[in-house]
N, C-alpha and C positions, 0 to 999 in steps of 0.2 A: 162300692157296688159291685155287680159280678164283674169278675176280673176274668181275663183270656185263661188263666190258670183254673178257676174255678168254673168256668163254662162248660168244659167237655163232661166233668163230672154232674152238673146239674141237669145237664142236657141227656145224660144217659139215665139218670134218675126219672126224669120227667118221661122218657120213652119206656122205662122199665115198669112205670107205676101204670101207663097208658096200656101196656101189653097185657097187665095183669087185670085190667079193668077196674083199676082204682083210681085213676083219673076223672074228675069230673066233666061231663060231656060239654062240647062246645056248644054255645049259642049261636044258632045259624043266622040271628037277626043281626048281631053286632059284628062289625068288623073295624079294622084299623089299618092304615096304609103304612106300609114300611118305606124306608129310606130310597129304595129303587122305585116306588111308586106302584108296587103291586100289594093288592089287599088281601089281609091274612085276618081270619077270625079272633076274635077276643077270647082268650081263655075261659074256661069255664069257672076256674077258681078265683077269678076276679069278683069281689062283691057285686050283687045286683044293683045296689044303689050307687056303685061308683061310677063318675062319668070321667070320660078322657079329656085331658087338658092337653090340646095340641097347638094351640096359638101362642107364639113366642112370648108376647106379651103376658100372658096369665102364667105362663110356665114361670118366667122371671118373678112376676108378682108373687108366686106361690113359694118360690125358693129363696129369694134374695134374704140374708141376714137370718136364716133360719138353720136350727140344729134339729136333725132328725136322729131319733133314737130307733133303730130298725132291726129286723131279723129276716135272714134268708129263709126261704121255705124249708131248707135243711136243717133250721134251728139254730144256726150261728148268728151272733149278734152282733151289731156294728153301730157306729155314730158317725154321723157326717155334719160339718157346719160348712154352709154356703155364704160365702162373703158375696155382696154386691157386685164387687168388681170382677167376679169369676174366678177367684181362688176359693179353694176348698181345704179342708182338712177332714182326713178319712181316718177312722180308729177301727181296728178289728183285732183280735187276739192280744191285746195289750200293746200294740204298736200304732202310732200315729203317723200318717202320710202326708206329705204335701201334695196338692195336686190343683187341677184346674177342672171347671165345669162349663158348659156351653150349651146353646140351643142350635139343633140342627134337624131340618125337616121333621118340625112338631116333636122332636124327642130331646130330653136332656142327656147330655153326655160328660162323661167323667174320663179323666187321664191322669195318672201319678207316674212322675218320672222316675221315682225310686221304687215303683211297685210293679212288677210283672212288665217290665219293658215299656211303659208308658203307652199300653195298649187302650185304645179307646172303647169304652163300653156305653151303649146308648139304650135308653128306655122310653117308653111311654108312660108318662103319669096318669094315674088315675087317682082322682079325689073323692072320697066318701063325705057325706053330710056330718059326719062326726068329726072330719078334719083328718082321718087317716088317708095316708097316701101309699098307694100300691105302685110298685115298679114292674113293668112289662116290657120284657126283652123280645125281641124277634130273633131266632134262630136263622143260621145261615141257610138251613133248608126250608126257610119261609113260613114256619108256624111260631105263633106269639106263646109264651109262657110266663107266668106269674114267677119273677125272680126273688122279689121281697117286699116287704111292707114296713110301714112305720108302727112302732108300738106308742111312742108320743113324739109331739114335737114341740119346740120351744123357740122363742124369738132370740136372736142374739146367739153369741158363743156360750151357750149354757152349760156344755160339758168342758169349759176352759181348755179346749184342744190347742195345742200349739200351732200358730200359723207359719207357714214358711220355713220352719227348721226340718232338718234331716232327722228323721225317726232313728232312734239308737238302735233300732232293730235291723237296720240296713247297714251291711259292711261298707267301708271306706272303698 
């Protein structure tokens, strides 16, 4: 998911596109609650038919034993397998990282001990009738932005990602 390393770049891109007037307008009718209890508007680039999933049971039901083939808004692809016990395997740029996922304040959160200092990244999930999942992050400045979305999903470890093993991309 969006990492602490990638967050400043993606945030800068979102602000730059907004300054150029290229970012879609925010819908005034839709808002989501951040982890601190404040309300922020749903980003305008979230599909109009997407519904926020903030109930912990629904988030778990959506992600348990699911492989998501996704893309960040900057075009970079990723794959993530969610085990029902909270473990996850995340692939990007040819490397797979073991980690964990959990639900907190109506958001799904991810952390990877061997990837960007185990920094937690949390997202509000939006599900479309087509099954596509969109991941919305809430920036420290309080606004929400579309971070990534699924290209396809599959039940089980469809991509055969290694579970729990150290990525060869990470030094000892």
